N, C-alpha and C positions, 0 to 999 in steps of 0.2 A: 634784694627786691623791695621798693617800696610802692605804698599804698595812698599814701599823700596825694591834690591832686597835681599835675601840672603845670606849674605856671609857667606861658607860653603866650608868645608874642611874634609880629612877623614884621620884618620890616623889607622896602617896598610895597606899595601899595598898589601900583600896573594892575593890568588885564589879568596877569594870573596873582598876582599878591593881591591883591580883594576875594579870589574861590579862597586864596590860603587862610583869610582872616574869613571870610562867611562862611565855611565850616568848622575850623577849629575852637569861635566861639560856643558850637554848641553841640561838641565833641563830651560825651558824659567825660570825667577823669581830671578834667583840663580846669585850671584856673585863669582865664584867658586875660593877658593883663593888659593889651593893646596892641598898636601899631606906629611903627615910625617910616615916613617919605622925607627924602630931603626934600620935597616941593610940601609947605606948609600947608598950599592948598587944598592938593589935591588928598592929603594926608586928612583936613576939616572934614573936609566930603564925603571922603571912607566913613571916619568916624562919625560923622552924623544919619547915612546910610547904614551902617552895623551897630550901633547904637554901643561904639565902644572908646574907647579915650586915646586920643591921638598924643603922642611925646613929644615933647618939645627937642630933643638930642637922641643920638643914638643911645650914648653913655647912660640917661635917662632911663630907658627903655632896658639894657641890661639888667640896674640897676634889681629892677621887678624880675625878672624869667629865672627860668632854669633851664627852658631851650628856645630855640627860634626858628623861623624859616623865614628864610632869604630869595627872594625874586626881585631883587634889583638887576640891573645892565649887568650885562657879562661881565667889560671892563674893570666894574665894580668890585669884582667876587674876590678878588682875592683878601681884597685892604679891609671889607666888610667882614669875611669871613675872620680873618686874623684878631679881628677885634674881638669878634665874638670870643672866638676860643681863648684867646687870649685873658677874658674875665672868667672862663670854668662853666661857659652857657654851650647847651649841648644843639649842635648847628645842622638844618638839613637843607644844603645848599640847594641851588633850582640849578637844572643842568644848562651850558655844561659846569664841571667841577670852580673851573680857574678858564682863560684868556690864552693857559700857555701851558704846555707841560712841566714846565719847572715852576712856576706856579702852583699849580694843582697839588705838588708833592711835596712844596713848603706847608699848606693846609692838610694836608695827608702825614705829613712827621709833628705840627705842632697837634693833631689832636689826640695822635698817638704818647706824647709829650707830656698833653695835659688830659691822658686819661679820661678824655670826653669823646660821646657818641658824634660821630662823621656821617652824614646819609645823604647822596644825591640823587635830585628830585629827576628821573628816568621814569618815570609815569607810565611806559610802557610795558612793565613791567608786571601789571597791576591790570592790564586788560583784559577783557573778558573772554576774549578771542583764545590769548595765551596763554591764561589759565586754565579754560578749558582743553586747550590743546598739551600740556604739561605730561598727564598721563600717561598720552603718550608718543612720545615720542622718546625715538632709539637712534644715537647715532645718522642725525642730519646729515647728509654728503651734497645738496643745493638747493642753496635759496635765490629765492628772486622776490624783491621788498621794492615797490614803489612807492613813494609818498611827493603828493604831487599838494603843492595848493595856492588860492589868489594870492595874487599880491597883497601885505602889507603894513606899513611903516614897524609896527613892534616886530623885532627881529634882525632890522638893516643896520644893527653896527656892526656885524659877522658875517660868515660870507654862509650862506645856505648850507652849507657842511655842518659848521657847528649850531647853525640854528635849528636844522629841522633831520638832516641826514643824522645826525648820534644817536638821535631817539635809536636809529637801527644799524645802526656800530652796535652800540651795549647791545643791543636783540643779539645780533649773530653773534656776538664773542660770547653771552647768554648759551644760546641753541648751545653752539657748535663744541665750545670747552675746550678748545686749543688753541696754540699760538700760531699767528699771521706772520706764514711766510713770505707771503709776495704782496705785491699791492700796487692794482694799473686805473689811473683816474682819467678822466677830463670835464672840464666845465668852462662855462664864459659868465660873464656878469651881462644883464642887459639891464634891467632897471635901477642897478643901485651899483655903487664902483664896486662892489664885493662879488666875486662869484652866485650867480641867480640860481642857477642848473647845473648837474652834473650824476658823471653817474664812477662808479668805482665798484671794478672787480678782485677779490679777495680772495686770497686764498691760504687753505691754512694748511698744521703742516702737519696733520691726519685723512689730506686729501680733499676736504669739504673745500666750496668753493660755495664765495655770496655774490651777489649779483644786486647794486643799490643802486635804489635813482631817485635823485630828489629835486624840487621845484619847487619854489613860491612864483610862478609866473603861470603858471594855469589858468584857466578856465574853471573847471572843477577841481574839486579835493576828494584825493583819493588817497588812503590810505590800505595799500594789498601784503600780503606778507603769502609766499608759496614755497612749502618746506617739500623736499622728494628724501626718504628716507627707507632702506630695504626693505621694510616693514610696507610701503605704501605715500602716499600723497595728501597733504594737509593744504587748503585752501582758505587764506584766515583774513576776516576783513576787519580789521584793526581800528575804523571807522563806526562797524554799524556794532564791533563785537561779537561779531557770530563768523561760525567756521562751519568746514566739512572736515573727514578724514577719509580721505578711498583707502580703506584696507585691506590688504592682499589677503584672500584667505589662505589658508593651510595646506597643502598640497592639492594648490588647483593643478597642479604640471600633472599631476598623474591623476586626472580624472575627465581629461579630453575634453574641458572646459573649452568654447567658441566663441564666447562672449566675451565683453566683459564684466556683464554682471555674474558672470558664473568667477572671475577672476575675484575683483573688490564684495569689500564690502562696504557701502555705505554708512557712516558715521555723523551722527549729526551731532556735533558738540556743544555743549553747553557748561552754562559757570554760574554761579548768585549770579543775580543782577545787582551791580553795584559802583557809584561813579569812582574812576581810580585815582583822583587824586584824593578823593575818602580815606580809602583803602592803602595807599603810600601814608597819608598821611597819621592814620591810625597805626600803621607798622612803625611807623619813624618814633608815636608815644609809647608803645609796646619795650622798644629796642631803651630808650630813655629813664623807665621804668625797671631794665633789667629783665623782661619778660622773655626776651627772644634774639636771639644777633640781629643786627642789622642788614639791611634785604641786599641795599645796593650800597658799597660800603664807599667809602671814599677813594679804596685804591682799585676796585673797579669802576667806577668815576674817571679817576686819574687813566684809568686803561683804557675807557674809552675816548679822551680827547688825545690822547698819545696816537689813536687808531688816525680818530679826527685828523690828528695834524699831517698823520701819514699820508690817507686821500687828502689834504689840500696839498701838499707837498708833490705827489706825484700829479694832479692838475699843473698847476705852475709849473711842469717840466711837461708837461704834453704838448702830441704838436702841433694843437687846437688852442692852446694858448699861446706859445711861441708865433703861430698865424697873427693872429690880433695884430690893427695897426698901431 
């Protein structure tokens, strides 16, 4: 375990990469080495705003770092990720890990061969509501997730399944903890050549079911997660980082309960306030230092991507998709 400052850089300084750099340059135990973006004008702009250095090439940045975070467009993930790992640099890759399962598995293999940390940016793992619910979770059986967002050009190089839904696919895989047995889905493109709204029903080998909806053509922004399990019901607002757990009271059947208040106990869920992206970056740095295991491993990122691809295939095979002119 190292106690020296970790030399960190950021590759890709769009909307998300900007915030990576903003947070990392102020973190204790970090020697922030600078940024790289293939657009020199954007790199110069961000460097000026954040008072940091814009490196002229990817190689120039990699010579100065122990670890990087990567927030480039999804089609570039594989090439950039392999270049980082080949240099023996720890990598946090924004989600999805790659644009194909084969490419994701290639990144996972290369990280293992080089003995390098590979973390995937599934930031909802660090959501305040999810963190608050964690102590009460016990064999979720049914999950309903709605992630709706207004349209914006960022992310539209891929379908909404890889842009937005993959957040929730990673969550359900982590929460259920069982193999997927069946996937049914439907969706359509509306404003882009790719699918912009999709719904998936995912069945697991242990009998659990997840119903997941994602849209990037909504008038309002919504991120809600509802979880049903034998001990009660969760209602989580991922956008607000808040939630409630309605827990069944032990022995309620034997007390002649006649009202819902007698049957369930309301637990207001709470966790320390913190920016999820900051928590994610801090966890990555601890993994780089050898202080703890990676929270969202490359293997977990590849698993989420594989499920997203199954959903995409199910959408293409759906009657709705086949009915389009």
